C-alpha positions in Angstrom: 6.8 5.6 27.6 7.2 7.0 24.5 9.7 5.3 22.0 9.2 1.8 23.9 6.2 -0.5 23.8 2.7 0.9 24.0 1.3 0.0 28.2 -2.2 -0.7 28.9 -2.8 2.3 29.4 -2.3 3.8 26.2 -4.4 1.6 24.5 -7.0 2.6 27.1 -6.4 6.2 26.2 -6.8 5.4 22.4 -9.5 2.8 22.6 -11.3 6.6 24.3 -9.9 8.4 21.6 -11.5 5.9 19.0 -14.9 6.3 20.6 -14.9 9.9 20.4 -13.9 9.9 16.7 -10.7 11.5 17.8 -8.1 11.1 14.7 -4.9 8.7 14.6 -2.5 11.8 14.7 -4.3 13.4 17.5 -4.4 10.5 20.0 -1.0 10.2 18.9 -0.2 14.0 20.0 -1.5 13.3 23.3 0.8 10.2 23.9 3.5 11.6 22.5 4.0 9.0 20.1 4.8 8.8 16.1 1.0 8.5 14.5 3.1 5.4 12.5 2.3 3.4 16.0 -1.4 4.7 16.8 -2.4 3.8 12.9 -0.5 0.2 13.4 -1.8 -1.0 16.8 -5.7 0.2 16.0 -5.2 -1.9 12.6 -3.9 -4.7 13.7 -6.1 -5.1 16.4 -9.9 -4.9 14.5 -9.4 -1.5 13.3 -11.2 2.2 14.8 -14.7 0.0 14.7 -13.4 -3.0 16.9 -10.5 -2.2 18.6 -10.6 -2.9 22.3 -7.7 -1.9 25.0 -7.7 -5.4 26.5 -7.7 -7.5 23.9 -4.6 -5.5 21.8 -2.5 -5.7 25.4 -3.3 -9.8 25.6 -2.3 -9.8 22.1 0.6 -7.9 22.0 1.9 -10.5 25.9 0.7 -13.2 23.4 2.9 -12.2 20.2 5.9 -11.7 22.8 5.7 -15.3 24.3 5.7 -16.2 20.2 8.8 -14.1 19.6 10.7 -15.8 22.4 10.2 -19.5 21.5 13.0 -20.6 19.5 12.6 -21.1 15.5 12.8 -24.6 14.1 17.0 -24.8 13.2 17.9 -23.1 10.0 14.6 -21.8 9.2 14.8 -18.4 10.9 17.7 -17.8 8.5 16.0 -19.1 5.7 12.3 -17.3 5.6 13.1 -14.2 7.8 14.9 -11.0 6.2 18.1 -10.2 7.7 18.8 -7.1 9.5 18.1 -6.3 13.2 15.2 -8.6 14.2 13.6 -6.2 16.5 13.5 -2.9 14.5 12.4 -5.6 11.1 9.5 -6.8 13.1 8.6 -3.4 13.5 9.1 -2.3 10.1 7.3 -5.5 9.4 4.2 -4.6 11.3 4.0 -1.0 10.2 4.2 -2.4 6.2 1.2 -5.1 7.4 -0.4 -2.5 8.6 -0.7 -0.4 5.9 -1.9 -3.0 3.2 -4.7 -3.4 5.9 -5.6 0.6 5.6 -6.0 -0.6 1.5 -8.4 -3.4 2.7 -6.3 -6.8 3.3 -7.6 -8.8 5.8 -4.9 -8.8 8.2 -2.9 -12.3 7.9 -3.7 -11.8 4.0 -1.9 -8.6 5.0 0.8 -10.4 6.5 1.9 -12.6 4.0 2.0 -9.9 1.9 3.9 -8.1 3.8 6.6 -11.9 3.9 7.3 -12.4 0.5 7.7 -9.0 0.0 10.5 -8.8 2.7 11.8 -12.8 2.0 15.5 -13.2 0.4 13.7 -15.7 -1.1 11.3 -14.0 -3.0 8.6 -17.1 -2.6 7.7 -18.9 0.4 5.7 -22.1 1.1 2.4 -22.5 3.2 4.5 -24.2 6.0 7.0 -21.5 5.9 4.4 -19.1 6.0 3.0 -20.9 9.1 6.4 -20.3 10.7 6.5 -16.7 9.6 3.0 -15.8 11.2 2.0 -18.4 13.9 -1.3 -19.0 12.2 -2.3 -22.0 11.5 -2.5 -23.9 7.5 -6.3 -23.3 7.2 -5.6 -19.5 8.0 -2.6 -19.3 5.5 -4.7 -21.2 2.6 -7.4 -19.1 3.4 -5.3 -15.8 2.6 -3.7 -17.1 -0.5 -6.6 -17.7 -1.9 -8.0 -13.7 -0.9 -4.5 -12.3 -2.5 -5.0 -15.0 -6.0 -8.6 -13.2 -6.0 -6.8 -9.9 -6.1 -4.0 -10.8 -8.1 -1.3 -9.8 -5.4 -0.3 -13.3 -5.7 1.3 -16.1 -8.2 2.1 -19.8 -7.8 5.0 -21.8 -8.6 6.4 -25.5 -8.2 8.4 -26.1 -5.5 11.1 -29.2 -4.9 8.3 -32.3 -4.6 4.4 -31.5 -4.5 5.0 -28.3 -2.3 4.2 -25.5 -4.0 5.6 -21.9 -3.7 4.3 -18.3 -3.4 5.8 -15.3 -4.5 4.0 -11.9 -4.7 3.7 -10.2 -8.3 5.1 -7.3 -8.8 3.4 -6.5 -11.9 0.4 -5.5 -9.5 1.6 -2.3 -8.5 1.9 -1.2 -12.6 -1.6 -2.8 -12.9 -2.8 -1.1 -9.9 -1.7 2.4 -11.5 -2.6 1.5 -15.0 -6.6 0.9 -13.2 -6.1 4.2 -11.3 -5.5 6.2 -14.9 -8.4 3.8 -16.6 -10.6 5.7 -13.4 -9.5 9.1 -14.3 -10.1 9.1 -17.7 -13.5 7.8 -17.2 -13.9 10.4 -14.5 -13.1 13.0 -16.7 -15.7 11.6 -19.6 -18.3 11.6 -17.4 -17.1 15.5 -16.0 -17.3 15.9 -19.9 -20.6 14.5 -20.3 -21.8 17.0 -17.1 -20.8 20.0 -19.5 -22.4 19.1 -22.4 -26.2 18.9 -19.9 -25.2 21.8 -17.9 -23.7 24.0 -20.5 -20.1 25.3 -20.9 -21.1 29.0 -20.0 -22.6 27.8 -16.5 -20.1 28.0 -13.9 -20.8 24.7 -13.1 -20.0 24.1 -16.4 -16.5 25.5 -16.2 -15.8 23.7 -13.0 -16.1 19.9 -15.1 -14.7 21.0 -17.6 -11.3 22.7 -15.4 -11.7 18.7 -13.6 -12.2 16.9 -16.7 -9.1 18.6 -18.0 -7.0 18.1 -15.3 -7.8 14.4 -14.7 -7.2 14.2 -18.4 -3.6 15.7 -17.8 -2.7 14.3 -14.9 -3.6 10.2 -15.8 -2.2 10.5 -19.2 0.9 11.8 -17.7 0.7 9.0 -14.7 -0.3 5.6 -17.5 3.0 7.2 -19.3 5.2 7.4 -16.7 3.9 3.9 -15.5 4.4 2.4 -19.2 8.3 3.6 -19.1 9.1 2.5 -15.5 7.3 -0.7 -15.8 10.8 -2.9 -15.9 11.9 -1.4 -12.6 9.4 -4.2 -10.9 12.1 -6.9 -12.5 15.2 -5.2 -12.7 17.5 -7.4 -10.3 19.2 -5.4 -6.9 20.5 -1.8 -7.8 20.7 -2.1 -11.6 19.2 0.9 -13.4 16.2 -0.4 -16.0 16.9 0.4 -19.1 14.4 3.0 -20.7 13.6 4.0 -17.6 14.5 8.1 -16.6 15.5 8.3 -13.0 13.4 10.8 -11.5 14.9 14.5 -11.3 17.6 14.2 -13.9 18.3 15.9 -16.8 16.3 13.5 -19.2 13.6 13.5 -16.6 13.3 16.9 -16.3 13.2 17.2 -20.5 10.6 14.5 -20.5 8.9 16.4 -18.5 8.5 19.7 -20.8 7.6 17.4 -23.3 4.5 16.5 -21.5 2.4 19.6 -22.8 4.7 21.2 -26.1 3.4 24.0 -28.2 -0.3 24.2 -28.1 -1.1 21.1 -27.0 -0.5 22.8 -23.4 -3.4 25.5 -23.2 -5.9 23.1 -24.1 -5.2 20.3 -21.2 -4.8 21.9 -18.5 -7.4 23.5 -16.2 -9.6 26.9 -17.5 -9.6 29.7 -15.7 -12.1 31.0 -13.6 -14.6 32.2 -16.3 -13.0 30.3 -19.5 -15.7 28.5 -21.6 -13.6 26.5 -23.8 
């Protein structure tokens, strides 16, 4: 029923839709469900190429049994975020599905979700085992995967135990990498302009593309550098030097991105313009 848990019959419809290469949004429309529900269901159960309705149903029933088991005294309060338990679990599953959509394996995505939603900000391997109900070996493998991508850090805990925490700077590095990728793409486009000629339709398209990517990439890089400290700001405290989106200063800065004669050179050329 819409709004409740997916039924076995709905999972069978999802499997049939995936087999016919039906988009998530269309499957969701047919079932009267949010698209995010279908996306989360598919990604946490093998992905579009490996989803099986019976296995997904079995996994859901197994998770439900685990949730009914009582946690160790005090551990739930220490390692799980506060709030309505069911709503928090749904949120965690959505967050995990989004990380999986970015290419992370299921358990690694779950570990990253735990680290971001834990009040402590860091967790031990034992706490991650308790949170995710998986084996220590699975946690070890997931941590290794996350470390390879620079997504988690280790710190010394009590005794000989290590604690793992999410590296907030990874979002800055990700944006910076996207800006560098845009710059490389723009440079490659300009090589095509010289090769094909500025006065050709292909050359014009490539020049427009390069100018657009230059403008967007430089703007993103500048904004990321200005906002970097927000990633480490405590609570709701405003970050020094960062400008709130939509504020007067923010609009002023935006106006300064293309002052004077610099703007026409960095905006996409109009059709037929040869530079």
